[in-house]
N, C-alpha and C positions, 0 to 999 in steps of 0.2 A: 713646245716643239723643237723653235727653232735657235734657241741659244738663248731665251729669256731665262733672266735672272730669278734666283731665289734665296732668301732669308735664309733656309735652313741647309745643313749639310746634309747627302746624298743619302734616303735611307740604307741602300743596300751596302756604302764604302763610305761610314761617317767618317772616316779617316784619312781621305783622300778629297783635296781640292778645301779654301778654302775660300766659304761667296763674301766676305768684308771686302774683296778687292774684284777685280777683272784686268786680264790682259791683254794688249790690243794687237800686241808686235812682240815674238821673240827673235832675238838675231842667235845664233850660238857656230861659233870658230870651233873645228873639231880636229885633233890629231889621233888619228888610229893604226897603230901595228898591229897585223893579224897572228905573227907568228906568239908574241910574248899576250896578246889578249889585251893592250894596254887602249885605255881613249882617256886624251887627256882635254880637256874642254873649258871655253868659257862663255858664259853665255848672260847677255844683257837683253831684258823686259822689261818694255817699254807699257807702263799699269797706271790705273784709275781709282784713286780709295773709294769706297762706299758711301752709304749716308751719315756714316757715324766715325769719325778721328781715327787711325790707326797707330796706335802707341806697339803695335806689332803681328806678324802677320805670320804666316807660314806657307813654304815651298813643299810641295813633294819630293824626295829626292835619296836614291839609295845610297848605302852604305859605302860611300868615295871620301876620298881624304877632300878637305875642303883647305885649300890656300886662301880666300878674304870676301869677302863681302863688302858692297859698296850699296848704298842707298844716295841717290839721288849725288854719284859720286863724294861720297864722305864714308870710310869707315864701318858699319854699323855694325854691333855686337848678337853673335848669333849658338845655338845651341843645338847638335844634330842629333839625333836618335831617332831608333825605329823609324827612320822610311821620312822622317818629318824633318824642316828645315827650318828653324822658328828665327824669327830675324824682328831684329829691334832698333827703330832707325835710332842716330842723334836726337833727333828730334821729332816727337810725332806726325806722320803725316795728316792735313789738314782736309775736312770731309769734304768731297768731290774733286780731290788734288789728284794732277796726274806727276806722276813720280820716276823713278827708276831704281832697279835692282839688277848690279852683277854682280856672278856668283862664279866663281875660280874652281876648279875638284878635277880630281885625275883618281885613276884606280884601273882594277879588271873588271869589267860588267861581266854584269852575268843575271838572269832571268829574277826577278822579283819573286817571292810566296806570295800565293793565293788558294781558291781552298779546288781550284782546280789544276796545278799545280806551278812549274815557273812560266812564267808568261814577262814575256817584254824580249832584252837584248839577248838572240844568242851564239853563241861561237858555234859557225861550220866547222868542217874539216879543215876549208880554203876559204877562210872570208866569215862573213856575222850577216844578221837580217835582223831586224828588227819587227817582229808583230804584236802589238802592247794591248790588243782589247781584253780585259776591260782594264787596266789596271797596270800597265807594262809599261807606261812612258816615264814613269821616276828610274827605272832602269838603267837611264844610262843620258836624263838630260831634266832638270829643274823645273819643274813647272807646277802651273796650278791644276789640280786634275781631275777637273770637271769638265764632264763631256760637254756645259753650255757653258762654259767659256770658252770659246771660240777665237781663234787670233792669228794672225797674219804669218811666215814663218820665213826667215833666212837662213839656209842650213850651209857652212862652206866644210869642208871635210878635207884630209892632206891625212894621204894614205901613201903607202906603193903604186908606183905605177903599173905596175901590173894588172892592179886589180880594174875594177870597171865599179863606182859609187852610182845608184841610183836613189833617187831621192822623189817623192813627191813634190810635182810643182816645174817651171821650167828652168832647164838648164842656163844659167846665164854665163861661165863662164868655165874654160877645163885649161889650167895656166900649170905646168908639166917644169921643174927646175930640180937637176938634177936626178935622183931616183928617185922620187916621187911628185905628183901631181896632187894638184887642189881642185875640189868641182865646188861651184858656188849654185843653190840650187834656190829661187826663190816662189815660194807658194801664197800668192798675191789673196787667195780668200780664205777665207775666219777657217778654221782648221781647229778640231779638238785635239787636244794632246795625244789622246789614245789611235789618231789618227795619222798622226808623221810617220808614214812610213820611212824604213832605209833597209838595204842591201849592199853589199859590197863582197864582189864577188870575181870570178873570173869569167869572163860572159864576152860571147857574140852579139853585138847589136845590129836590129833586122827592125822593117818597117811592115807594119800591116798594113793591107788598101790597098789602092791606087793613089802614086803621089801624083800631083798636079788635080786630081779631082775637088781638091774644095774638102771639107767636112774635118773633124776631129782628127789633128795626127795623133795616130798609134804607133807605139814600139817595141818593142819588145826584148830582153835580154836575159839570154839561154842561153848555156852551156852547149861546144860545137857539135861535142856526140851525140844532141839531144835533137839538132834545127830540124832534121827530119822527120821525125814525128812529129816535131811541134808542128810545124808549117802546116800537118794535113790536121792533126787536133785544135788550132787557132784560126783555122783558116776562115772558118765564119764568123771570126768575133768583129770585122766592118759589119756584116750582112746586121749582126746584136743591136750596135750600134744604132743604126738606123733606125730599127725596129723601135726597141725603146724613145727613140728621139720621136718616132709618130705616134707614142704613146703617152710617154711625161713629158715629153718640152725636150727644149735643148738641153744638151748636154751642160750641164752645171760649170765644167772647168775648162782651162786649157788646153787640157793634153790630157792623153791615159796613156799607163806605159802599164805592160805585165814584166815582172823576173819569175823565173824558175829557177828556183835553186836547183845545186846538185846534190841534193840530200831530199829523203822522203821527209814529208812533211805529212801531221796527222789531218790536219784541216788547209785551204787554200783561206787566207784572209787578205781584207783588203785594206785601204788604208788611204787618202784622199788621190785622187788620182793616180792612185796604182793598187793594182795586187800581186800577193804572194804564190807562185805555187812553187811544188815542190816536183822531184822525177817523175813518183810515183803516179803524182797527174799527165805524164804525157806519153801516153802509152802507141798513139800512132793511129786510134783505130776510134778516135774520140768518144773514147769509155768517159773522162771528165768532162762533157760538153754542156752540161746542168750548170756545173760549177762557174764553169767560165761566165755562162749569163748570170746564175748568180752573183757574183763578184762586181761585174761589171755593173747590176740594178744596184748595187750597193752606193755607188755614186750619187744615185738620186736621191735613195731611201736610206737612210742611216746618215751620209756624209754633206750631200746641200739640205736637206731635212735633216735636220741631227735632234736627239732623243734629249732634253732636258736634265733628265737624272735614269740610273740605271732601271730601274721597276719598268722603267718603257722597251727596251731592251726587242722584244716580239715584235715591236712595230719594224724595226729592221729586218729584221728575220724575214719576216711573215709575211711582209711586200716584196723580199728579194726571192723568196720560195716561189710567189705568185707569176713573176716575171720568169724565171724555169720553167712555167707551163706555158703564159704565152709564146718562149719562144719556140719551145716543140710545136706548137699549135701549127705558128708562123713556117715552123720550117719541114713541114710536114710529116711531123711524128704524133703521138696522141694529141687530144684537144685540151685546153684547158678543162675542161670539166670531166673527161676523162682520170686527168691525172687527179685532182680534184678528191673524186669517188673513190683512189684508190687507197 
């Protein structure tokens, strides 16, 4: 359940992920221009081979143009078809060996196809967001796309200065030069590829809770015209945080952020340390409060404790649904028993 490696491919998505190695660190350096929806990036992966030598291995990556691929600093042979980047190092990697992979890519990101429609990178009217569950991560960066293969991340994104960039983790630096700004985020906690969240848009940033009283830092990034409604709808999120810490244990990450995209979304989506909502989830009368609780609960169930493969996704969703009922009871609405009986 918590990231243990298995020898087999995922039974639901056998084309995603490569169990012959594991990644423990991703460093992504990205440039994004919203107007033409143009993304260029360099990814540096630090990985460890499994129990057998690796003459070749693969990453998942959508149909971008590949600049070059290096393994341990040396040019590697590669083939890129059908969402797989197959890599053959200049010399085979020994069993258990640590190695690095560097990939340069560019193109126009878009959702990858799935049985549920397009998933992953989504170009908005003015900006972009990423909602990758379950197999959308390759829509924007090369990854070993298995939920069990959890790694730390550093993400650097350069984009026009009018935009706010939000990613899961701690904001290390924000540097403006001329008309662009580079945002650097660090997520030190082990993270599954599908849980790497990102949003780029015109946002106002506000803090939730009462600064100076300790607890988990909570921030929100909201279009200015929705701030009044948002302030009512999300007012009780700090109380949810206190309840879930009481019931489930300490919040598992360093911070928690929510983003309200300036467009309707079918459903809100959790990422690690971050949840994404749409304008339709902000109505000023707490109409989506159960979803606020649901996405927060996923930080414990799904993000900190993560399924080894997609057969067990009901655990993520079932426990988050139960957390909705617990919040309902604590907030003076229907009890968990009453909710379960419906």
